[in-house]
TORDO-258658 format. One record per residue (C-alpha): x, y, z; residue in one letter; residue number from 1. Coordinates in nm, 2 decimals, padded with zeros to 4 digits. Example, Ala and Ser with C-alpha at 12.3 -4.5 7.8 and 13.67 -1.06 7.14 Angstrom:
2
ATOM      px      py      pz  residu  num
ATOM   01.23  -00.45   00.78       a    1
ATOM   01.37  -00.11   00.71       s    2
***
This chain:
400
ATOM      px      py      pz  residu  num
ATOM  -05.42   01.54   03.18       x    1
ATOM  -05.24   01.30   02.95       x    2
ATOM  -04.87   01.28   03.00       x    3
ATOM  -04.65   01.35   02.70       x    4
ATOM  -04.37   01.11   02.57       x    5
ATOM  -04.09   01.33   02.72       x    6
ATOM  -04.26   01.43   03.04       x    7
ATOM  -04.09   01.27   03.35       x    8
ATOM  -04.33   01.17   03.62       x    9
ATOM  -04.03   01.12   03.85       x   10
ATOM  -03.95   01.49   03.85       x   11
ATOM  -04.14   01.74   04.07       x   12
ATOM  -04.39   01.94   03.86       x   13
ATOM  -04.19   02.26   03.88       x   14
ATOM  -03.89   02.08   03.74       x   15
ATOM  -04.06   01.92   03.44       x   16
ATOM  -03.84   02.12   03.21       x   17
ATOM  -03.51   02.00   03.36       x   18
ATOM  -03.39   01.76   03.09       x   19
ATOM  -03.17   01.74   02.79       x   20
ATOM  -03.35   01.65   02.46       x   21
ATOM  -03.13   01.44   02.23       x   22
ATOM  -03.19   01.28   01.89       x   23
ATOM  -02.97   01.01   01.73       x   24
ATOM  -03.09   00.86   01.40       x   25
ATOM  -02.88   00.55   01.33       x   26
ATOM  -02.64   00.30   01.50       x   27
ATOM  -02.33   00.52   01.45       x   28
ATOM  -02.52   00.81   01.62       x   29
ATOM  -02.63   00.58   01.90       x   30
ATOM  -02.26   00.50   01.97       x   31
ATOM  -02.16   00.87   01.96       x   32
ATOM  -02.44   00.98   02.19       x   33
ATOM  -02.37   00.70   02.44       x   34
ATOM  -02.01   00.83   02.49       x   35
ATOM  -02.16   01.18   02.56       x   36
ATOM  -02.41   01.04   02.81       x   37
ATOM  -02.13   00.86   02.99       x   38
ATOM  -01.93   01.19   02.99       x   39
ATOM  -02.22   01.38   03.14       x   40
ATOM  -02.22   01.14   03.44       x   41
ATOM  -01.87   01.27   03.53       x   42
ATOM  -01.98   01.63   03.56       x   43
ATOM  -02.16   01.70   03.89       x   44
ATOM  -02.37   01.99   03.74       x   45
ATOM  -02.54   01.77   03.49       x   46
ATOM  -02.46   01.42   03.62       x   47
ATOM  -02.83   01.36   03.71       x   48
ATOM  -02.99   01.54   03.43       x   49
ATOM  -03.25   01.33   03.25       x   50
ATOM  -03.19   01.27   02.88       x   51
ATOM  -03.48   01.19   02.64       x   52
ATOM  -03.58   01.19   02.28       x   53
ATOM  -03.49   00.96   01.99       x   54
ATOM  -03.21   00.70   02.05       x   55
ATOM  -03.09   00.34   02.04       x   56
ATOM  -02.98   00.06   02.27       x   57
ATOM  -02.64   00.20   02.36       x   58
ATOM  -02.80   00.53   02.47       x   59
ATOM  -03.07   00.34   02.66       x   60
ATOM  -02.79   00.15   02.84       x   61
ATOM  -02.66   00.48   02.97       x   62
ATOM  -03.00   00.57   03.11       x   63
ATOM  -03.15   00.75   02.81       x   64
ATOM  -03.53   00.75   02.76       x   65
ATOM  -03.62   00.67   02.40       x   66
ATOM  -03.96   00.82   02.34       x   67
ATOM  -03.95   00.74   01.96       x   68
ATOM  -03.78   00.46   01.76       x   69
ATOM  -03.44   00.54   01.61       x   70
ATOM  -03.51   00.32   01.31       x   71
ATOM  -03.75   00.57   01.15       x   72
ATOM  -03.45   00.80   01.07       x   73
ATOM  -03.20   00.52   00.96       x   74
ATOM  -03.22   00.58   00.58       x   75
ATOM  -02.95   00.66   00.33       x   76
ATOM  -02.96   00.88   00.02       x   77
ATOM  -03.23   01.09  -00.15       x   78
ATOM  -03.43   00.81  -00.31       x   79
ATOM  -03.45   00.60   00.01       x   80
ATOM  -03.54   00.91   00.22       x   81
ATOM  -03.83   00.99  -00.01       x   82
ATOM  -03.99   00.65   00.07       x   83
ATOM  -03.96   00.72   00.44       x   84
ATOM  -04.05   01.08   00.42       x   85
ATOM  -04.40   01.06   00.56       x   86
ATOM  -04.28   00.88   00.87       x   87
ATOM  -03.99   01.11   00.91       x   88
ATOM  -04.19   01.43   00.88       x   89
ATOM  -04.46   01.29   01.12       x   90
ATOM  -04.19   01.22   01.38       x   91
ATOM  -04.03   01.56   01.34       x   92
ATOM  -04.37   01.74   01.38       x   93
ATOM  -04.45   01.53   01.69       x   94
ATOM  -04.10   01.60   01.83       x   95
ATOM  -04.10   01.97   01.78       x   96
ATOM  -04.45   02.01   01.92       x   97
ATOM  -04.35   01.81   02.23       x   98
ATOM  -04.03   02.00   02.28       x   99
ATOM  -04.20   02.34   02.25       x  100
ATOM  -04.47   02.23   02.50       x  101
ATOM  -04.22   02.07   02.75       x  102
ATOM  -03.91   02.28   02.68       x  103
ATOM  -03.58   02.11   02.75       x  104
ATOM  -03.28   02.30   02.89       x  105
ATOM  -03.11   02.23   02.56       x  106
ATOM  -03.13   02.02   02.25       x  107
ATOM  -02.84   01.79   02.14       x  108
ATOM  -02.87   01.67   01.78       x  109
ATOM  -02.64   01.38   01.70       x  110
ATOM  -02.55   01.37   01.33       x  111
ATOM  -02.87   01.30   01.11       x  112
ATOM  -02.84   01.66   00.98       x  113
ATOM  -03.13   01.65   00.74       x  114
ATOM  -03.36   01.57   01.03       x  115
ATOM  -03.19   01.75   01.32       x  116
ATOM  -03.12   02.08   01.16       x  117
ATOM  -03.49   02.12   01.08       x  118
ATOM  -03.57   02.06   01.45       x  119
ATOM  -03.29   02.28   01.57       x  120
ATOM  -03.40   02.57   01.36       x  121
ATOM  -03.75   02.58   01.51       x  122
ATOM  -03.61   02.53   01.86       x  123
ATOM  -03.34   02.80   01.83       x  124
ATOM  -03.61   03.04   01.70       x  125
ATOM  -03.81   02.96   02.01       x  126
ATOM  -03.51   03.04   02.24       x  127
ATOM  -03.41   02.68   02.32       x  128
ATOM  -03.03   02.64   02.30       x  129
ATOM  -02.92   02.40   02.03       x  130
ATOM  -02.60   02.19   02.01       x  131
ATOM  -02.51   01.98   01.71       x  132
ATOM  -02.27   01.69   01.72       x  133
ATOM  -02.12   01.61   01.47       x  134
ATOM  -02.06   01.87   01.20       x  135
ATOM  -02.23   01.79   00.86       x  136
ATOM  -01.97   01.72   00.59       x  137
ATOM  -02.00   02.06   00.43       x  138
ATOM  -01.63   02.04   00.34       x  139
ATOM  -01.72   01.74   00.11       x  140
ATOM  -02.05   01.84  -00.04       x  141
ATOM  -02.34   02.08  -00.01       x  142
ATOM  -02.13   02.36   00.13       x  143
ATOM  -02.41   02.61   00.08       x  144
ATOM  -02.58   02.46   00.38       x  145
ATOM  -02.37   02.66   00.62       x  146
ATOM  -02.61   02.95   00.62       x  147
ATOM  -02.89   02.71   00.73       x  148
ATOM  -02.67   02.56   00.99       x  149
ATOM  -02.60   02.90   01.13       x  150
ATOM  -02.97   02.97   01.16       x  151
ATOM  -03.02   02.63   01.34       x  152
ATOM  -02.72   02.57   01.57       x  153
ATOM  -02.59   02.77   01.87       x  154
ATOM  -02.28   02.54   01.92       x  155
ATOM  -02.13   02.31   01.66       x  156
ATOM  -01.91   02.02   01.78       x  157
ATOM  -01.66   01.88   01.53       x  158
ATOM  -01.49   01.54   01.53       x  159
ATOM  -01.22   01.63   01.28       x  160
ATOM  -00.95   01.90   01.35       x  161
ATOM  -00.99   02.10   01.03       x  162
ATOM  -01.36   02.17   01.07       x  163
ATOM  -01.38   02.45   01.33       x  164
ATOM  -01.21   02.70   01.10       x  165
ATOM  -01.49   02.66   00.85       x  166
ATOM  -01.74   02.78   01.11       x  167
ATOM  -01.51   03.05   01.24       x  168
ATOM  -01.53   03.22   00.90       x  169
ATOM  -01.90   03.28   00.94       x  170
ATOM  -01.88   03.37   01.31       x  171
ATOM  -02.02   03.04   01.45       x  172
ATOM  -01.91   02.89   01.78       x  173
ATOM  -01.75   02.55   01.70       x  174
ATOM  -01.52   02.32   01.89       x  175
ATOM  -01.30   02.03   01.80       x  176
ATOM  -01.38   01.75   02.04       x  177
ATOM  -01.19   01.46   01.88       x  178
ATOM  -01.36   01.13   01.77       x  179
ATOM  -01.50   00.90   02.04       x  180
ATOM  -01.39   00.59   01.85       x  181
ATOM  -01.03   00.70   01.89       x  182
ATOM  -01.06   00.67   02.27       x  183
ATOM  -01.22   00.32   02.26       x  184
ATOM  -00.98   00.15   02.01       x  185
ATOM  -00.63   00.06   02.13       x  186
ATOM  -00.33   00.20   01.94       x  187
ATOM  -00.20  -00.15   01.89       x  188
ATOM  -00.46  -00.42   01.80       x  189
ATOM  -00.43  -00.77   01.92       x  190
ATOM  -00.50  -00.94   01.59       x  191
ATOM  -00.38  -01.28   01.70       x  192
ATOM  -00.59  -01.28   02.02       x  193
ATOM  -00.90  -01.16   01.82       x  194
ATOM  -00.85  -01.44   01.57       x  195
ATOM  -00.83  -01.69   01.85       x  196
ATOM  -01.17  -01.57   01.98       x  197
ATOM  -01.32  -01.63   01.64       x  198
ATOM  -01.15  -01.97   01.62       x  199
ATOM  -00.98  -01.88   01.29       x  200
ATOM  -00.75  -02.16   01.17       x  201
ATOM  -00.39  -02.08   01.25       x  202
ATOM  -00.21  -01.94   00.95       x  203
ATOM  -00.53  -01.84   00.76       x  204
ATOM  -00.58  -01.49   00.63       x  205
ATOM  -00.90  -01.33   00.76       x  206
ATOM  -01.10  -01.09   00.55       x  207
ATOM  -01.36  -00.88   00.74       x  208
ATOM  -01.66  -00.79   00.52       x  209
ATOM  -01.89  -00.50   00.63       x  210
ATOM  -02.17  -00.44   00.39       x  211
ATOM  -02.34  -00.15   00.59       x  212
ATOM  -02.58  -00.10   00.88       x  213
ATOM  -02.91   00.00   00.71       x  214
ATOM  -03.16  -00.22   00.52       x  215
ATOM  -03.14   00.00   00.21       x  216
ATOM  -02.76  -00.01   00.17       x  217
ATOM  -02.72  -00.37   00.26       x  218
ATOM  -02.98  -00.46   00.00       x  219
ATOM  -02.77  -00.28  -00.26       x  220
ATOM  -02.42  -00.37  -00.14       x  221
ATOM  -02.42  -00.72   00.03       x  222
ATOM  -02.50  -00.93  -00.28       x  223
ATOM  -02.19  -00.80  -00.46       x  224
ATOM  -01.98  -00.83  -00.15       x  225
ATOM  -02.07  -01.20  -00.11       x  226
ATOM  -01.99  -01.26  -00.47       x  227
ATOM  -01.65  -01.11  -00.40       x  228
ATOM  -01.62  -01.34  -00.11       x  229
ATOM  -01.68  -01.64  -00.33       x  230
ATOM  -01.42  -01.52  -00.59       x  231
ATOM  -01.16  -01.46  -00.32       x  232
ATOM  -01.22  -01.81  -00.18       x  233
ATOM  -01.18  -01.96  -00.53       x  234
ATOM  -00.85  -01.78  -00.58       x  235
ATOM  -00.71  -01.83  -00.23       x  236
ATOM  -00.86  -02.17  -00.13       x  237
ATOM  -00.85  -02.30   00.22       x  238
ATOM  -00.59  -02.04   00.33       x  239
ATOM  -00.85  -01.77   00.36       x  240
ATOM  -01.15  -01.72   00.59       x  241
ATOM  -01.42  -01.45   00.62       x  242
ATOM  -01.60  -01.27   00.90       x  243
ATOM  -01.92  -01.07   00.85       x  244
ATOM  -02.05  -00.87   01.15       x  245
ATOM  -02.43  -00.82   01.12       x  246
ATOM  -02.49  -00.46   01.23       x  247
ATOM  -02.85  -00.50   01.35       x  248
ATOM  -03.09  -00.79   01.41       x  249
ATOM  -03.31  -00.66   01.13       x  250
ATOM  -03.03  -00.75   00.88       x  251
ATOM  -02.98  -01.10   01.01       x  252
ATOM  -03.22  -01.28   00.77       x  253
ATOM  -03.08  -01.13   00.45       x  254
ATOM  -02.72  -01.18   00.55       x  255
ATOM  -02.79  -01.54   00.66       x  256
ATOM  -02.95  -01.61   00.32       x  257
ATOM  -02.65  -01.47   00.13       x  258
ATOM  -02.40  -01.66   00.35       x  259
ATOM  -02.59  -01.99   00.31       x  260
ATOM  -02.61  -01.95  -00.07       x  261
ATOM  -02.24  -01.89  -00.08       x  262
ATOM  -02.17  -02.20   00.14       x  263
ATOM  -02.38  -02.41  -00.10       x  264
ATOM  -02.17  -02.31  -00.39       x  265
ATOM  -01.84  -02.33  -00.19       x  266
ATOM  -01.89  -02.62   00.07       x  267
ATOM  -01.54  -02.57   00.22       x  268
ATOM  -01.56  -02.20   00.27       x  269
ATOM  -01.54  -02.06   00.63       x  270
ATOM  -01.77  -01.76   00.69       x  271
ATOM  -01.80  -01.64   01.05       x  272
ATOM  -02.13  -01.45   01.10       x  273
ATOM  -02.13  -01.23   01.41       x  274
ATOM  -02.43  -01.05   01.58       x  275
ATOM  -02.28  -00.70   01.59       x  276
ATOM  -01.92  -00.73   01.72       x  277
ATOM  -01.78  -00.52   01.43       x  278
ATOM  -01.48  -00.42   01.65       x  279
ATOM  -01.39  -00.79   01.71       x  280
ATOM  -01.42  -00.86   01.33       x  281
ATOM  -01.20  -00.56   01.25       x  282
ATOM  -00.94  -00.63   01.51       x  283
ATOM  -00.91  -01.00   01.39       x  284
ATOM  -00.89  -00.91   01.02       x  285
ATOM  -00.59  -00.89   00.79       x  286
ATOM  -00.78  -00.69   00.54       x  287
ATOM  -01.13  -00.53   00.52       x  288
ATOM  -01.39  -00.50   00.24       x  289
ATOM  -01.62  -00.23   00.36       x  290
ATOM  -01.91   00.00   00.27       x  291
ATOM  -01.83   00.37   00.28       x  292
ATOM  -01.94   00.53   00.61       x  293
ATOM  -01.83   00.57   00.97       x  294
ATOM  -01.71   00.21   00.98       x  295
ATOM  -01.43   00.30   00.74       x  296
ATOM  -01.28   00.52   01.01       x  297
ATOM  -01.31   00.24   01.27       x  298
ATOM  -01.12   00.01   01.03       x  299
ATOM  -00.85   00.28   01.00       x  300
ATOM  -00.82   00.31   01.37       x  301
ATOM  -00.78  -00.06   01.39       x  302
ATOM  -00.49   00.00   01.14       x  303
ATOM  -00.63  -00.23   00.88       x  304
ATOM  -00.58  -00.21   00.50       x  305
ATOM  -00.92  -00.19   00.33       x  306
ATOM  -01.11  -00.16   00.01       x  307
ATOM  -01.40   00.09   00.03       x  308
ATOM  -01.71   00.04  -00.19       x  309
ATOM  -02.06   00.18  -00.22       x  310
ATOM  -02.37   00.12  -00.42       x  311
ATOM  -02.68   00.35  -00.43       x  312
ATOM  -02.96   00.39  -00.68       x  313
ATOM  -02.85   00.56  -01.00       x  314
ATOM  -03.05   00.88  -00.93       x  315
ATOM  -02.90   00.91  -00.58       x  316
ATOM  -02.55   00.86  -00.72       x  317
ATOM  -02.60   01.13  -00.99       x  318
ATOM  -02.72   01.39  -00.74       x  319
ATOM  -02.43   01.32  -00.50       x  320
ATOM  -02.17   01.34  -00.78       x  321
ATOM  -02.31   01.68  -00.89       x  322
ATOM  -02.27   01.82  -00.54       x  323
ATOM  -01.94   01.66  -00.44       x  324
ATOM  -01.63   01.87  -00.37       x  325
ATOM  -01.38   01.61  -00.29       x  326
ATOM  -01.25   01.32  -00.52       x  327
ATOM  -01.29   01.07  -00.24       x  328
ATOM  -01.58   00.95  -00.01       x  329
ATOM  -01.40   00.72   00.24       x  330
ATOM  -01.31   00.89   00.57       x  331
ATOM  -00.95   00.75   00.58       x  332
ATOM  -00.89   00.91   00.24       x  333
ATOM  -01.06   01.24   00.34       x  334
ATOM  -00.85   01.27   00.65       x  335
ATOM  -00.53   01.18   00.47       x  336
ATOM  -00.61   01.42   00.18       x  337
ATOM  -00.53   01.15  -00.08       x  338
ATOM  -00.62   00.80  -00.19       x  339
ATOM  -00.43   00.58   00.06       x  340
ATOM  -00.69   00.30   00.03       x  341
ATOM  -00.89   00.21  -00.29       x  342
ATOM  -01.24   00.32  -00.35       x  343
ATOM  -01.45   00.12  -00.59       x  344
ATOM  -01.79   00.29  -00.62       x  345
ATOM  -02.10   00.22  -00.82       x  346
ATOM  -02.02   00.05  -01.15       x  347
ATOM  -01.65   00.02  -01.06       x  348
ATOM  -01.74  -00.20  -00.76       x  349
ATOM  -01.78  -00.53  -00.95       x  350
ATOM  -01.73  -00.85  -00.75       x  351
ATOM  -01.42  -00.92  -00.95       x  352
ATOM  -01.27  -00.58  -00.89       x  353
ATOM  -01.35  -00.59  -00.52       x  354
ATOM  -01.20  -00.94  -00.48       x  355
ATOM  -00.88  -00.84  -00.67       x  356
ATOM  -00.83  -00.52  -00.48       x  357
ATOM  -00.89  -00.69  -00.14       x  358
ATOM  -00.65  -00.97  -00.21       x  359
ATOM  -00.38  -00.73  -00.34       x  360
ATOM  -00.33  -00.61   00.02       x  361
ATOM  -00.24  -00.96   00.13       x  362
ATOM   00.05  -00.97  -00.12       x  363
ATOM   00.20  -00.63  -00.02       x  364
ATOM   00.32  -00.64   00.34       x  365
ATOM   00.55  -00.34   00.29       x  366
ATOM   00.26  -00.13   00.17       x  367
ATOM   00.05  -00.25   00.46       x  368
ATOM   00.32  -00.15   00.70       x  369
ATOM   00.34   00.20   00.56       x  370
ATOM  -00.04   00.23   00.58       x  371
ATOM  -00.04   00.12   00.95       x  372
ATOM   00.20   00.40   01.03       x  373
ATOM  -00.03   00.66   00.87       x  374
ATOM  -00.33   00.52   01.05       x  375
ATOM  -00.14   00.54   01.38       x  376
ATOM  -00.07   00.91   01.32       x  377
ATOM  -00.44   00.96   01.23       x  378
ATOM  -00.54   00.78   01.55       x  379
ATOM  -00.32   01.00   01.76       x  380
ATOM  -00.47   01.32   01.61       x  381
ATOM  -00.83   01.21   01.68       x  382
ATOM  -00.76   01.08   02.04       x  383
ATOM  -00.93   01.32   02.28       x  384
ATOM  -01.17   01.26   02.57       x  385
ATOM  -01.46   01.33   02.33       x  386
ATOM  -01.75   01.24   02.55       x  387
ATOM  -01.63   01.45   02.84       x  388
ATOM  -01.55   01.75   02.61       x  389
ATOM  -01.91   01.73   02.46       x  390
ATOM  -02.05   01.70   02.81       x  391
ATOM  -01.86   02.02   02.92       x  392
ATOM  -02.01   02.21   02.63       x  393
ATOM  -02.36   02.09   02.73       x  394
ATOM  -02.30   02.21   03.08       x  395
ATOM  -02.17   02.55   02.95       x  396
ATOM  -02.47   02.60   02.73       x  397
ATOM  -02.72   02.50   03.00       x  398
ATOM  -02.56   02.71   03.27       x  399
ATOM  -02.49   03.01   03.05       x  400
***
């Protein structure tokens, strides 16, 4: 008999079902899931429970078995997802078939709602408990999805404090577990120490530039961001430096090319390229130019002023605008309930506009100070032992 991807040969035959299935579809989900896996190790009842499914390097470092590649799911937007749809659907069919054949004690879907909710619906109908972490942004757009979520999810885990009430209204079990980033980032960043690690010239302003973590978004966003870098250097001269963390190895070639082209046009410019290390880049920075996404919350927790931008194909942008409920897309603004940092999206995000808005923060120290106070309060509200709280829910569900 051929062994299946999720079958553990190390377990006795009569315990083949004793595992937690887990799926994370992108680098941010990999990070979130890793904190949960670390939390599970602290609970005796599930400390030794195998975890398997779809995941990335941070999860693997915690002992996770990745039976399928995470990269298949790492797409953004409608148009981009259509291109990947055959691969995504094939993975989902294989995964569901596998999980129904070798039933896990529970299924934990990490974000990636368009993929995970479909899997969870089939598993829940088959009597396999389903847990979803994190809540889809139904408060921002596509609120009608809550009925489908209810059909798919037994327990919803929320990373923002206002979310459980939304599920309470329809009788769903939901818990606020805080945000894992809030536990890993210090309340007071050591900006000077981080600059020293990067060998930033003393007295120079440092701009962190984060153009995204997926191939599709970097292809749309990074060229404009690097043009903005060039304009900022032309205005500020030798008193400004730039740091660009490259989210994944697959992005290295395209980012290197853009950086080298910029250096050719501006021979004296200082651009620090990092393999990953977004936290170091953010801690060291004085201001951030950043693509909308999870990284904007990380920048807020590092108490950094920022300019948020995003570029997607025109059709994707039109669809998203039609379904949006809130006037903002950046997590810092969503949590604050107002525009506390600028958002320059689509046609508004020209290189000149991005450069000017980013440099404006360097000239307004009082405004930056007020923003840091707000980000500190935001940090305090999100600071809970998230990984441990999620692990406790997993234990409750498994032993119910």
